[in-house]
C-alpha positions in Angstrom: -40.1 107.8 -109.5 -42.6 105.5 -111.0 -44.7 105.5 -107.8 -44.6 109.3 -107.6 -45.9 109.7 -111.1 -48.6 107.1 -110.6 -49.8 109.0 -107.5 -49.9 112.3 -109.4 -51.8 110.8 -112.2 -54.5 109.3 -109.9 -54.8 112.7 -108.2 -55.1 114.5 -111.4 -57.8 112.2 -112.9 -59.9 112.1 -109.7 -59.6 115.7 -108.5 -58.5 118.1 -111.2 -57.8 121.5 -110.0 -58.3 123.7 -113.0 -60.8 126.7 -113.0 -63.4 124.4 -114.8 -63.2 121.9 -111.9 -62.5 124.1 -108.9 -61.3 122.2 -105.5 -60.2 123.4 -102.3 -56.7 122.0 -101.8 -54.7 122.4 -98.5 -51.2 121.0 -98.6 -49.5 119.8 -95.4 -46.3 118.0 -94.6 -46.6 114.8 -92.6 -44.3 112.0 -91.5 -44.8 108.5 -90.5 -43.0 106.3 -87.9 -40.3 105.4 -90.5 -39.4 108.9 -91.1 -41.0 109.1 -94.5 -42.4 112.6 -95.6 -45.8 113.0 -97.1 -47.8 115.8 -98.6 -51.5 115.8 -97.6 -54.2 117.1 -100.0 -57.6 118.0 -98.7 -60.1 118.3 -101.4 -63.7 119.4 -100.7 -66.7 119.3 -103.0 -69.2 122.4 -103.3 -72.0 122.4 -100.8 -75.5 121.0 -102.0 -77.2 123.7 -100.2 -76.5 126.5 -97.7 -78.6 128.2 -94.9 -77.4 131.9 -94.5 -78.4 134.3 -91.8 -77.0 137.9 -91.7 -77.6 141.4 -90.2 -77.1 144.7 -92.0 -77.0 148.5 -91.8 -79.2 150.1 -94.4 -78.5 153.5 -96.0 -81.2 155.1 -98.2 -80.5 156.7 -101.5 -82.8 158.9 -104.0 -86.0 159.7 -102.2 -85.1 157.4 -99.3 -82.3 159.7 -98.3 -84.7 162.3 -96.6 -83.6 165.8 -96.1 -80.0 167.0 -95.0 -78.6 163.5 -94.6 -81.4 162.0 -92.7 -83.2 164.8 -90.9 -87.0 164.8 -91.1 -88.6 167.7 -92.8 -92.5 167.9 -92.4 -92.8 170.2 -95.4 -91.0 168.1 -97.7 -92.8 164.9 -96.4 -96.1 166.5 -97.0 -95.2 167.6 -100.5 -94.0 164.2 -101.4 -90.5 165.1 -102.0 -89.0 162.2 -99.9 -90.0 159.4 -97.5 -88.5 161.4 -94.5 -85.9 158.7 -93.6 -82.5 157.5 -94.5 -81.0 155.2 -92.0 -82.1 151.6 -91.0 -81.2 148.2 -89.7 -82.4 144.7 -90.7 -81.6 141.0 -91.1 -82.1 138.3 -93.8 -82.4 134.6 -93.9 -81.9 132.7 -97.1 -81.6 129.1 -98.4 -79.2 128.7 -101.3 -79.5 125.5 -103.4 -76.8 124.5 -106.0 -78.5 123.8 -109.3 -75.6 121.7 -110.6 -72.9 119.5 -109.1 -70.0 121.9 -109.6 -71.8 124.5 -107.5 -71.2 127.5 -109.5 -74.8 128.7 -109.7 -77.2 128.6 -106.8 -80.9 129.3 -106.6 -81.7 131.4 -103.4 -85.0 132.1 -101.5 -84.8 134.7 -99.0 -86.9 136.6 -96.3 -85.9 139.8 -94.7 -87.0 142.5 -92.3 -85.8 146.1 -92.4 -86.8 149.1 -90.3 -86.0 152.7 -91.2 -86.4 155.5 -88.8 -85.7 159.3 -89.1 -84.8 159.0 -85.3 -81.5 157.6 -86.4 -79.3 160.5 -87.3 -76.2 160.2 -89.5 -74.4 159.1 -86.4 -76.7 156.2 -85.9 -78.0 157.4 -82.6 -81.5 158.2 -81.5 -82.4 161.9 -81.4 -85.5 163.8 -80.4 -87.1 165.5 -83.5 -90.2 167.5 -83.8 -91.6 165.4 -86.6 -90.7 161.8 -87.6 -91.3 158.9 -89.9 -90.5 155.2 -89.8 -91.2 152.3 -92.1 -91.3 148.5 -91.6 -90.3 146.5 -94.6 -90.9 142.8 -94.9 -89.5 141.3 -98.0 -89.4 137.9 -99.6 -87.2 137.1 -102.7 -86.0 134.5 -105.2 -82.9 134.8 -107.5 -79.7 133.3 -108.9 -76.2 133.5 -107.6 -72.9 132.9 -109.3 -70.3 131.5 -106.8 -67.0 131.8 -108.6 -65.1 129.3 -106.4 -67.6 127.0 -104.8 -65.3 124.4 -103.6 -62.7 126.8 -102.0 -62.6 128.3 -98.5 -62.8 131.8 -100.0 -66.0 132.1 -102.0 -66.5 135.5 -103.9 -70.0 135.8 -105.3 -72.7 137.9 -107.0 -76.3 137.6 -107.2 -79.6 139.2 -108.6 -83.2 138.5 -107.4 -86.7 139.6 -107.6 -88.3 140.7 -104.3 -91.9 141.4 -103.1 -92.2 143.8 -100.2 -94.8 144.8 -97.8 -94.0 148.4 -96.7 -95.8 150.2 -93.8 -95.2 152.7 -91.1 -96.1 155.9 -89.1 -95.3 159.6 -89.3 -95.9 162.8 -87.4 -95.9 166.0 -89.3 -96.1 169.6 -87.9 -97.8 172.6 -89.5 -95.1 175.1 -90.5 -94.0 177.4 -87.5 -96.6 175.8 -85.1 -96.9 173.2 -82.5 -99.9 171.7 -84.2 -99.0 168.2 -85.4 -100.8 165.3 -87.2 -100.2 161.6 -86.5 -100.3 159.5 -89.7 -100.5 155.8 -90.2 -98.9 154.6 -93.4 -101.0 151.7 -94.6 -99.3 148.4 -95.8 -98.5 148.5 -99.6 -97.1 145.7 -101.7 -94.4 146.5 -104.3 -92.1 144.4 -106.6 -88.5 145.2 -107.0 -84.9 144.0 -107.6 -81.9 143.2 -105.4 -78.3 143.1 -106.5 -75.4 142.1 -104.2 -71.8 141.0 -104.1 -70.1 139.4 -101.3 -67.7 137.0 -99.9 -68.0 133.6 -98.0 -65.4 132.0 -95.9 -65.6 128.3 -95.0 -64.5 127.7 -91.4 -65.0 124.0 -91.6 -67.3 121.6 -93.7 -70.4 122.9 -91.9 -69.9 126.5 -90.8 -68.8 129.6 -92.6 -69.1 133.4 -92.3 -70.1 135.9 -94.9 -69.9 139.8 -95.7 -70.8 141.9 -98.6 -72.8 144.9 -100.0 -76.1 145.0 -101.7 -78.6 147.5 -103.4 -82.3 147.0 -103.0 -85.0 148.7 -105.2 -88.1 147.8 -103.4 -90.7 149.7 -105.3 -89.5 149.3 -109.0 -93.0 147.9 -110.0 -96.6 148.5 -108.9 -96.2 152.1 -107.7 -99.6 153.6 -106.8 -101.1 156.8 -105.2 -104.5 157.2 -103.8 -106.5 159.0 -101.0 -107.4 157.3 -97.8 -111.1 157.8 -96.5 -109.5 158.2 -93.0 -107.7 161.6 -92.7 -105.3 160.1 -90.3 -104.2 157.3 -92.6 -102.2 157.7 -96.0 -101.0 155.1 -98.4 -97.3 154.8 -99.4 -98.1 157.2 -102.3 -95.0 156.7 -104.5 -96.5 157.6 -108.0 -97.0 161.0 -109.1 -100.5 162.0 -110.1 -102.4 165.0 -111.4 -103.9 166.9 -109.7 -101.5 166.6 -106.9 -102.5 165.2 -103.5 -100.7 165.7 -100.2 -98.1 163.1 -99.2 -97.5 161.8 -102.7 -94.8 162.0 -105.5 -92.7 160.1 -107.6 -90.4 158.3 -105.0 -87.9 155.6 -105.2 -87.7 153.2 -102.3 -84.0 152.3 -102.7 -81.3 151.4 -100.1 -77.9 150.0 -100.0 -76.9 147.6 -97.3 -73.5 146.5 -95.7 -74.2 143.0 -94.3 -72.4 140.1 -92.5 -73.4 136.9 -90.9 -73.0 133.1 -90.7 -73.6 130.2 -93.1 -74.5 126.5 -92.4 -73.3 124.2 -95.2 -74.9 120.9 -96.1 -73.5 118.2 -98.4 -69.8 119.0 -98.5 -67.7 115.8 -98.9 -64.0 115.7 -98.4 -61.2 113.4 -99.5 -57.6 113.3 -98.2 -54.7 112.3 -100.5 -51.2 111.5 -99.4 -48.1 111.7 -101.6 -44.8 110.6 -100.5 -42.1 113.3 -100.8 -38.9 112.6 -102.8 -35.8 113.2 -100.6 -33.2 115.5 -102.2 
């Protein structure tokens, strides 16, 4: 009994398991050649830093939801009512660095690419449309993440960050009830915005894990602008309402949600194994 209490005391002092000092504990029954039964405790530390890569499906909201659940409307696009697209796909790579030993808070740096196209219908298949629009969005971000259980296999988390995005694209608009069309190049525009996300990581082993979650991105929260191009076949993003009105402009929010999933690579995870002899009944 004395040996058992001593082992428990050592385990409690070296690896407390309260919420303030979270640990990942796996309990497993073992036996030696003499027939003694042992309980094995596997205790892991939080990763020092993490590399994350994931892909995502994007769905636009507000003025990024186009017309009729994604259908392109030349008239609405010309009047600046929406961006003419809704659905998109993309990918993100991020580095997450623990800013203290316990690993609750992580600083992250991310880069992402997203493509939105009116040719993706609400069924996510390409369809032939009379007019179209598409956008390429290249973003870089920095922010802070709260990982609630950094030392456990299951790691629920939330995060917020500031992103800078370069948004560009192309469009084709038709004059109403005619076959006359106009091809437009949407010139690159730089915008600042915010991203919010919530998700879950699962640690498969000390080096590899998987992740999934949902996030919302407001890419043009700041630096909205509208101006006229000298080239009639080029337009700017024109997401700010101006008076007098000009074609292809209006107060528009470039906002989308995303469902994501991917893999994680962990660095700096240490592990200790503890064995406690079971007391026979």
